[in-house]
C-alpha positions as CSV (number, residue, x, y, z in Angstrom):
1,M,13.0,-35.5,-2.4
2,M,13.8,-38.1,0.2
3,I,12.7,-41.7,0.0
4,A,11.9,-43.2,3.4
5,G,10.8,-46.5,4.7
6,F,13.4,-48.7,3.1
7,D,15.6,-49.5,6.1
8,L,16.9,-53.0,5.5
9,S,16.7,-55.1,8.7
10,A,18.1,-58.6,9.3
11,K,14.7,-60.1,8.5
12,R,14.5,-58.3,5.2
13,R,17.9,-59.1,3.9
14,L,16.5,-62.2,2.2
15,F,14.5,-59.8,0.1
16,C,17.4,-57.5,-0.6
17,K,17.6,-58.1,-4.3
18,T,13.8,-57.7,-4.8
19,M,13.6,-54.6,-2.7
20,L,16.6,-53.0,-4.4
21,C,14.9,-53.3,-7.8
22,Q,11.8,-51.8,-6.4
23,M,13.8,-48.9,-4.9
24,L,15.5,-48.2,-8.2
25,V,12.2,-48.2,-10.1
26,L,10.6,-45.9,-7.4
27,A,13.7,-43.6,-7.4
28,A,13.6,-43.3,-11.1
29,S,9.9,-42.3,-11.1
30,V,10.4,-39.8,-8.2
31,V,13.3,-38.2,-10.1
32,T,11.2,-37.9,-13.2
33,A,8.3,-36.4,-11.3
34,T,10.5,-34.0,-9.5
35,T,12.1,-32.9,-12.7
36,E,8.8,-32.2,-14.3
37,A,7.7,-30.2,-11.2
38,Q,10.7,-27.9,-11.3
39,P,10.1,-24.3,-12.4
40,V,11.3,-23.7,-15.9
41,D,13.5,-20.9,-17.4
42,F,10.7,-19.6,-19.6
43,A,11.5,-15.9,-19.6
44,K,13.1,-15.7,-23.0
45,K,11.7,-12.3,-23.9
46,P,10.4,-9.2,-22.1
47,I,7.4,-9.8,-19.8
48,T,4.4,-7.4,-19.9
49,L,2.8,-6.6,-16.6
50,V,-0.6,-5.0,-17.4
51,V,-2.1,-2.6,-14.9
52,P,-5.8,-1.9,-15.2
53,F,-5.6,1.7,-14.0
54,A,-4.2,4.9,-15.3
55,P,-0.6,5.9,-14.5
56,G,0.1,7.8,-11.4
57,G,-2.1,6.0,-8.9
58,G,-1.0,3.9,-5.9
59,T,-1.6,0.6,-7.7
60,D,0.5,1.7,-10.6
61,S,3.3,2.5,-8.2
62,I,3.3,-0.9,-6.5
63,A,3.2,-2.6,-9.8
64,R,6.3,-0.8,-10.9
65,D,8.1,-1.9,-7.7
66,L,7.1,-5.5,-8.4
67,A,8.2,-5.2,-12.0
68,K,11.7,-4.3,-10.8
69,L,11.8,-7.3,-8.5
70,L,10.6,-9.7,-11.3
71,S,13.1,-8.2,-13.7
72,E,16.0,-8.9,-11.3
73,K,14.8,-12.4,-10.3
74,L,14.0,-13.6,-13.8
75,S,16.8,-11.7,-15.6
76,T,14.6,-10.3,-18.2
77,P,12.9,-6.9,-18.7
78,V,9.4,-6.5,-17.2
79,V,7.4,-3.7,-18.8
80,V,4.5,-2.1,-17.1
81,E,1.6,-1.3,-19.5
82,N,-1.3,0.8,-18.2
83,K,-4.8,-0.1,-19.7
84,G,-7.3,1.8,-17.5
85,G,-11.1,2.1,-18.0
86,A,-14.3,0.0,-17.9
87,G,-13.6,-1.1,-14.3
88,G,-10.5,-3.0,-15.4
89,S,-12.3,-5.0,-18.1
90,I,-10.2,-3.7,-20.9
91,A,-7.0,-4.9,-19.3
92,A,-8.5,-8.1,-18.1
93,N,-9.9,-9.1,-21.5
94,G,-6.6,-8.4,-23.2
95,V,-4.6,-10.5,-20.8
96,A,-7.2,-13.3,-20.8
97,K,-6.8,-13.7,-24.6
98,A,-3.0,-13.5,-24.5
99,P,-0.8,-16.6,-25.0
100,G,-0.3,-18.6,-21.8
101,D,3.4,-18.5,-21.9
102,G,4.1,-16.4,-18.8
103,H,5.0,-13.3,-20.8
104,T,1.8,-11.4,-20.2
105,L,0.5,-10.9,-16.7
106,L,-2.3,-8.9,-15.1
107,F,-1.7,-6.9,-11.9
108,V,-5.0,-7.2,-10.0
109,T,-6.5,-5.6,-6.9
110,S,-9.7,-6.3,-5.0
111,T,-11.5,-4.4,-7.8
112,F,-10.8,-7.4,-10.0
113,A,-13.3,-9.3,-7.8
114,T,-15.7,-6.5,-7.0
115,H,-16.2,-5.5,-10.6
116,A,-17.0,-9.1,-11.6
117,A,-19.2,-9.5,-8.6
118,S,-21.1,-6.3,-9.2
119,D,-21.6,-6.5,-13.0
120,P,-23.8,-9.3,-14.1
121,K,-22.7,-8.6,-17.7
122,S,-19.0,-8.6,-16.8
123,S,-16.9,-9.6,-19.8
124,Y,-14.5,-11.7,-17.8
125,D,-14.7,-14.3,-15.1
126,P,-11.8,-14.1,-12.5
127,L,-11.9,-17.9,-11.9
128,K,-12.6,-19.3,-15.4
129,D,-10.5,-16.9,-17.5
130,F,-7.4,-16.7,-15.3
131,T,-5.0,-18.7,-13.2
132,P,-3.9,-17.2,-9.9
133,V,-0.2,-16.7,-9.6
134,A,0.5,-14.9,-6.3
135,L,-1.2,-12.7,-3.7
136,L,1.2,-9.9,-2.8
137,G,-0.4,-8.3,0.2
138,S,-3.5,-6.6,1.7
139,G,-4.4,-3.6,3.8
140,P,-7.3,-1.3,4.8
141,L,-8.7,1.6,2.9
142,V,-9.0,5.1,4.5
143,V,-11.8,7.6,4.4
144,V,-10.6,11.0,3.5
145,T,-12.4,14.3,2.6
146,S,-11.4,17.4,0.7
147,K,-10.2,20.4,2.7
148,A,-12.9,22.5,1.0
149,S,-15.6,20.3,2.5
150,G,-14.8,21.3,6.0
151,I,-15.5,17.7,7.2
152,T,-12.9,16.5,9.6
153,S,-14.6,13.6,11.3
154,M,-16.9,10.7,10.5
155,K,-19.4,12.2,12.8
156,Q,-19.5,15.4,10.7
157,L,-19.6,13.2,7.5
158,L,-22.6,11.4,8.8
159,E,-24.4,14.5,9.9
160,Q,-23.8,16.3,6.6
161,A,-24.9,13.2,4.6
162,K,-28.1,13.0,6.6
163,K,-28.8,16.7,6.5
164,S,-28.4,17.0,2.7
165,P,-29.1,13.6,1.0
166,G,-27.1,13.3,-2.2
167,E,-25.2,16.5,-1.8
168,L,-21.9,15.0,-0.8
169,A,-20.1,13.5,-3.8
170,Y,-17.6,10.7,-3.4
171,C,-15.0,9.9,-6.0
172,T,-13.8,6.5,-7.1
173,S,-11.4,4.9,-9.6
174,G,-14.4,3.5,-11.5
175,P,-17.8,1.8,-11.2
176,G,-17.7,-1.5,-9.4
177,G,-14.3,-0.9,-7.9
178,I,-13.3,-1.4,-4.2
179,N,-13.6,2.4,-3.7
180,H,-17.1,2.3,-5.0
181,L,-18.4,-0.7,-3.1
182,A,-16.7,0.4,0.1
183,A,-18.5,3.8,-0.1
184,E,-21.8,2.2,-1.0
185,M,-21.5,-0.3,1.9
186,Y,-21.0,2.7,4.2
187,A,-23.9,4.6,2.8
188,Q,-26.2,1.5,3.1
189,A,-25.0,0.7,6.6
190,A,-25.3,4.3,7.9
191,G,-28.6,4.9,6.1
192,V,-27.4,7.9,4.1
193,K,-27.2,8.9,0.4
194,M,-24.1,10.2,-1.4
195,T,-23.5,10.9,-5.1
196,H,-21.0,8.7,-6.9
197,V,-18.5,10.4,-9.3
198,P,-16.4,7.7,-11.1
199,Y,-13.1,8.4,-12.7
200,K,-10.7,6.4,-14.9
201,G,-8.3,5.6,-12.2
202,S,-7.4,6.7,-8.7
203,G,-5.0,9.4,-9.9
204,P,-7.6,11.6,-11.6
205,A,-10.0,11.0,-8.7
206,T,-7.4,12.2,-6.2
207,L,-6.8,15.4,-8.2
208,D,-10.4,16.3,-8.3
209,L,-10.8,15.6,-4.6
210,I,-7.9,17.9,-3.7
211,A,-9.5,20.6,-6.0
212,G,-12.7,20.3,-4.1
213,R,-14.8,19.1,-7.0
214,T,-15.7,16.0,-4.9
215,Q,-15.8,15.7,-1.1
216,V,-15.3,12.1,0.0
217,F,-12.9,9.3,-1.1
218,F,-12.8,5.7,0.3
219,S,-9.2,5.4,-0.9
220,T,-6.4,2.8,-0.8
221,V,-3.5,4.0,1.3
222,P,-0.9,3.9,-1.5
223,T,-3.1,6.3,-3.5
224,I,-3.6,9.0,-0.9
225,R,-0.7,8.6,1.6
226,G,1.3,11.5,0.1
227,Q,-1.7,13.8,0.2
228,I,-2.3,12.8,3.9
229,Q,1.3,13.5,4.8
230,S,1.2,16.9,3.0
231,D,-2.1,17.8,4.7
232,K,-3.9,18.2,1.4
233,V,-6.9,16.1,2.6
234,N,-8.6,15.3,5.9
235,L,-8.1,11.7,7.2
236,L,-11.3,10.5,9.0
237,A,-11.1,6.8,9.5
238,V,-9.7,3.4,8.4
239,T,-12.0,0.7,7.0
240,S,-10.4,-2.3,8.7
241,K,-11.8,-4.0,11.8
242,E,-8.9,-2.8,13.9
243,R,-6.9,0.4,13.8
244,S,-3.9,0.6,11.4
245,P,-0.4,0.7,12.9
246,M,0.3,3.4,10.4
247,F,-2.5,5.6,11.8
248,P,-2.8,4.5,15.4
249,S,-4.8,7.6,16.5
250,V,-7.3,7.3,13.6
251,P,-10.5,5.5,14.5
252,T,-12.0,2.7,12.5
253,V,-15.4,3.1,10.7
254,I,-16.7,0.7,13.3
255,E,-15.6,2.9,16.1
256,S,-17.2,5.8,14.3
257,G,-20.7,4.3,14.6
258,V,-21.1,1.7,11.9
259,P,-21.0,-1.8,13.5
260,G,-19.6,-4.6,11.4
261,Y,-18.0,-2.5,8.7
262,D,-14.8,-4.2,7.7
263,V,-13.3,-3.7,4.2
264,S,-9.7,-4.4,3.0
265,T,-8.0,-4.2,-0.4
266,W,-5.4,-6.5,-1.8
267,W,-2.9,-6.8,-4.6
268,G,-2.0,-9.9,-6.7
269,I,-0.9,-11.3,-10.0
270,V,-2.9,-13.6,-12.4
271,A,-2.1,-15.0,-15.8
272,P,-4.1,-16.4,-18.7
273,K,-5.9,-19.6,-17.8
274,S,-3.8,-21.6,-20.3
275,T,-0.6,-20.8,-18.5
276,P,1.2,-24.1,-17.6
277,A,1.6,-25.0,-13.9
278,N,5.4,-25.0,-14.1
279,I,5.5,-21.4,-15.4
280,V,3.0,-20.4,-12.7
281,T,5.3,-22.0,-10.1
282,A,8.3,-20.2,-11.5
283,L,6.5,-16.8,-11.4
284,N,5.2,-17.5,-7.9
285,A,8.7,-18.3,-6.6
286,A,10.1,-15.1,-8.1
287,I,7.3,-13.0,-6.6
288,N,7.7,-14.7,-3.2
289,S,11.4,-14.3,-3.1
290,E,12.9,-12.1,-0.5
291,S,12.4,-8.4,-1.4
292,P,13.1,-6.0,1.4
293,A,12.2,-3.1,-0.8
294,L,8.7,-4.5,-1.7
295,K,8.1,-5.6,1.9
296,D,9.0,-2.2,3.2
297,R,6.8,-0.6,0.6
298,F,3.8,-2.5,1.8
299,E,4.5,-1.7,5.4
300,R,4.9,1.9,4.5
301,E,1.5,1.8,2.9
302,G,-0.1,0.3,6.0
303,A,-0.5,-3.1,4.4
304,S,0.8,-6.6,5.2
305,P,2.8,-8.6,2.7
306,F,1.7,-12.1,1.8
307,Y,3.8,-15.1,0.8
308,G,1.8,-18.1,-0.4
309,S,1.0,-20.6,-3.2
310,P,-1.1,-20.0,-6.3
311,A,-3.7,-22.3,-4.7
312,A,-3.9,-20.1,-1.6
313,F,-4.5,-17.0,-3.7
314,G,-7.1,-18.9,-5.8
315,E,-9.0,-19.9,-2.6
316,M,-9.0,-16.3,-1.4
317,L,-10.2,-15.0,-4.7
318,Q,-13.1,-17.4,-4.7
319,N,-14.1,-16.3,-1.2
320,E,-13.8,-12.6,-2.2
321,L,-16.2,-13.2,-5.2
322,Q,-18.7,-15.0,-3.1
323,G,-18.6,-12.3,-0.3
324,W,-19.0,-9.3,-2.7
325,R,-21.8,-11.0,-4.6
326,K,-23.7,-11.3,-1.3
327,V,-23.1,-7.6,-0.6
328,V,-24.3,-6.6,-4.1
329,S,-27.4,-8.7,-3.8
330,A,-28.3,-6.9,-0.6
331,G,-29.1,-3.8,-2.6
332,I,-26.0,-1.7,-3.2
333,K,-26.5,0.9,-5.8
334,L,-24.0,0.4,-8.6
335,D,-24.6,3.2,-11.1
């Protein structure tokens, strides 16, 4: 840290001795404050990165890429632990009660906010029970259908949903998740009714979609990208306001006749609320460090990486909660 404003001019030489003493005192206080603010080498044992979804989904895959990065940067093993179910509550509750020493972290997605916003009896509070560490990136969802459904466009989806209310079944990774609320937002905005079929994770949901047991999925790109490439599902639209560079020929839901529809998902890391600021700073620095592999991973998934402070992530998380609570209060069906 630089100390400025102490340039000694001819006029001020008379006060040299006094000013020098003041400078020494100030410098000492700055050094002390700077030392206290520095990240600490806290990682003395393996770090557990808890993922609130079943193994095999897109979120789990990104979490494992991040675990490799953290392991390299912190020089300690980072173990991924999957705890799916209850809309992420099982994993969230466990991490919230863990010691705030930086050795237990929660990998969160937009579902972390949507579940809390949609469930008035949610057992965790994203703002009161956790401290934000870092936002990793964000990107659109995609609307896909099973091959067995015969639906290859949003126009056909809308026509089928209106023709036979409730007949089309859409799968999700669980009640109150981003897949769920995104589909319900669409149904509400388009004036149609579809049947919700929840699963314990996006992996099982994808398997049943491919098998034709459900027809529609508002999925994250990491979850369904492989199935799109192998032509196992039909890609209808992206949920963002603008088209995705990954799928430039695929229309947005807005272009497909639903004005104002704009939904994105995101990925981040939070820690127990009691985690000290210097540990949070150390974790944030490690996550934000240059990682071509993780950056390329996000870009391959049609998402944009994010590099920012814990405070920036905290502000975004608060805005997400407020926004989804407004959506839920507008009458979205949650069961």
